[in-house]
N, C-alpha and C positions, 0 to 999 in steps of 0.2 A: 504494499500499500504506499503510495507516495504521499508527500506532505500535503499537497493541496486537497486530495480526497479525505485525508485524515482531518483537516481543518473543516471541510464541508460537513463531515459526520459529527464533529463536535458541535458545529453551529446548529445542525438539525436537532441534535439531542438537547442543546440548550433551549431551543424553541419548543420541543415536544414535551419535556419533562413538566415544566410549570403548567402547560396547557392541559396535560393529563390530570394534574392534581386539582385544577380548577374546574374543568368542565367536561372531562372524558375524551374519548378518541376523536370525536368529531371536531372538537375545538383545536386539536393539535394540527389538523389539516388546514385551518384558517389562519395561516401565518400571514402577517402584513406583506403585501406585495410591494415590490420596489417601484418607484415612480417611473413612468414610461419616459423614454428619451425621444423627444421630437426635435428634428432639425428643420428649420424653415429656410428654404433656399429661395433667393430672390434673383431672378434674371434681370439684368439691366443692359441698356444699349444706348448709344449716343449717335444721332444722325445729324449731319450738317448740310444745310441747303444754301445755295447761293443763287441770286437772280438779280436782274436789272429792272429798274422801274423809273418812271418820270419824277416821282416824289420819294422821299425817304420812307414814308409809310408804305407805298405801294411796292417798293423794293423789298421791305421787310416781310410783307404779307406774301409776295410771290416766293420768297426764299423759305418761308415757313411751309408753304404748300409743297415745294420741292422736298423739303425734309420729311413731311408727312407722307409723300409719295414713296420715298425710299423706305420708310418704316413699314407701310402697308405692303410693299413688295417683299419685305423680309418677314411677313406674317405677323406684324404687330397690329393691334387694334388702335384706332385713333384715340380711344378713351384711356388707353394705357400710357399715353405720351403727353408731355407738357413741353411748351416752348420755354427755353430758359434764356440764354444769352442772344441778344439781337444787335446788330450793328448796320449802319448805313453810311457809306462813304461816297462823296461825289467823284465823278471821273473827270470833271473839268469841261465836258461838252454838253452838260444839261441832264445827264443821266446819273442815277445812283446805284451803286452796287450794294445789295442787301445780303446779309448773312444771318442765318438763324441756326441756333443749336437746339435740337429736340432731344429731350431726356425721357427715355421710356423704362418702365419696370413692370414686371409681372411675377 
């Protein structure tokens, strides 16, 4: 008999003897169960979209739609994603380059 099985036998006997003294054989089987271990995994992804627009707002909206399109094509639901960082920079000839970062988790 190795050491670990001897320790298990001692632990079982330590639980069974007081239970037998208090309530009979049925009580010995009702030893407290160990708490269940649960691990919650969260999948996350970041999608970046860029697009041009006539105004900073239209460039950001278009970039957000590009990021959402990338997320949906990667089998994410729109409801699982949120727009995080946005940026619009002028290109010097009347257009704006919009960038949007989309954070998804499920």
